[in-house]
Phi, psi and omega in degrees: 000140176295151175296146185286128179270162180304141188301319185290344180251343193303318184243009185300326183289346180298326179282342178060026180248347192258357180210167180266146178243120179242089185291145176291176180301145181297122181281160174300145183244119176286143181236083181290154176295133185289136172285173179294332175200164181298323183300334182293342182282345181284146180301146178244172176079013178287149174295156183303323183291343182261351184284139180257146173287152179296146172250164176249121179249116175263118185243127175252129170247095187304130174073021184269111175285144179302327183286354172298335178295344183265007185268357175082017182236014186232062183300321184286312179293322180294323178294318178296321177294317183291328184255010178223226183238136181221161177192162168263109189269140178273121176287170173275159175268137002280148183281066181240167190293302188290316177304320184280326174297324180285327174298317184299332183252000177242335184077016179240149175287156181306325178303332182260324183276349168097344176270080191275351183194167172288334176223126185205169179233163180225131179303335179283346181232066181303137179084359181249142180234132172284130173235177181284008173253002187280122177241015175292121183303336180312319184284339190252348196286355184288340184216133183281123178283160189293333178292330176289315175304316180296315180299320178298327182273002180085015177261112183293137181235156180211129185241115172268078184072130168189128180309123179094348183284348176273359184271134175284084188299132181087356182271185180228128178262133178294143181287330185265151176303138010271023175056050179292144179257133178255130179071193180091165181229142172237172168302156180302320176234140179204159179234133174292134185302134175220118182302326187282352177283113188281174185302316182295318180297326180293316178295317180301321180297318179296316181296322178299323176298323183281349175280353183292162171302157188305320184294340183246007188271133178287151176249345174234125184227149173237156179216141186224132176237131182253348192298324182292318178296317180301310180295320179299320177296315187287319190246343186096159187288343181261357186286142178302330179290330172294321178293331174297317178295322176300313180298322181292321176290324176299322176299320178295323177295322175297320176299315178303313181297317180295317181293321177297318179295320180296329178281347189071030185256101175293144183215141169266107181270127172241105185254122187228165163240159180274337183187177175261214182204135177247148175288135177228160180209138182300340176290346174251070183231137173255119181269115184295330183292347174273355182244315181233119178296148177299342177282350181256329187207155176253129179277117180277313179223149175219165183137221175304327170230162179225145173240142185227143176244118179296143172285160184309130177079002185248012183301313183295323180291320178294317178299316180298324182284319187273325191277355172282163180298141176225139174297131172069016180205142173231140183235151179218152160295152185301324181284352180249008176300134182311139186301330184295343177278346180051049190211130175137350181273333186290136180297343180281351179272123180297173190294332182229140177235132173239138184237126178286155178284142177229116182221189183303330180277355182119176185263154174261126180265150177247122184233159177300314180225166179293143179294153181261352177212159183271131176216144173248116187222211177214157178201173177212166188123001179283182177314126186289351177264001178291144184302320184278359172266355179302149183242149178295139167220124173223135173229132185207142179148184185296342181272356188241143174288159185265147170068040181247130175244127185261154171294158179303133179229168180273146185289354172293347180277352182289318180299317173300323175298315179300322176300318178300313183297327181271356181073025179271156176297154176298141181288152179260135175072020179282161176274345180241174173208180186266013183304321181298343189251358187296333179272356184239357179269142177256123180287152176132182185296341179292352182261335192252136171285159181249155178303159179307135177100346181260152176276000000 
């Protein structure tokens, strides 16, 4: 396990807003002829005793829009899409990193699984704020992630970064230093997020787990890349430097495919993004202090959407200010948020939500005050049904039919798909199901993981 980095820095890069990303020059990209399917790349002719059971690899490329595949810099991902299953996936609202990563592994919308924002508060913890460095199980315990479900079923799991995978799920963290955690479950193997761990090192860590003897080998693994989101935030989704980051992650995917084939390890790859990316510009900013005085409400979150908590006795004044028509922004009381967002019941959601407009010209951001300089960048958090919020989905491996493109589906359906691949029972009370995939899955042992110790 990597050494634990300081909490305030450990996961900050996942949002890709807190630091600059300067990608190196775009390397030459090899474009191998595509096989008929990914499974064809694995060695054949092995003796029965040497054959490995398929593993399931869940890969997140943060902030990867499906149309990035059309930019000519993704030979490996494009090959996997062409010879497997692909779709433009709809994220959950809000289209932010932590809520959607938790949805992908729980099958629940953020309103139900409790990770309702990248930054949030809870009435049970006054004065405390959840950030992307928070690993106190209190914030995460409302919904069981799939690696816990897998471990309970005897399917060994290993996570090479995934938001929340460092949390002792179900445990209790002491309030006083050193904040020891009692109880809870994590993946059998996991790595604490570290920004400085490069793409190749991330792939190498996953492959090293798969080099273990059968009795110690994981059957469910996750892998996470943040570079595309970081570049998209800094430069915008159309910038050549963002495409450099896309190409570099594609190279890492090619390395993963090559290394799996060299091991003779068949794998069902489920490659996803948590959300897309919209072009933003500080000239398209709505300043909240021109609408609601700071003496009336506290801004909890701002950006493509904003949440506000009225100060004592000021609820009516805040409602009067926010709920009237505004150019490029619409606001609601939490209980009146449109039903299609599936958002507003959780106590962690503040009393008022405002959503910026997202259109062909780019998105409108909501800020506490007007910006002091002009910048053209990128962001996400807009209406989850907006075209530029769509997320990448590719599935390829022995469990999937080749050359299938699916209609847009909701990302709550990914966790049920993973359950199918791992041979786990269907989840109860989930917001998603496996219906989008029933026509593209191949039944048989290539779909199910085996208990620890079996090949």
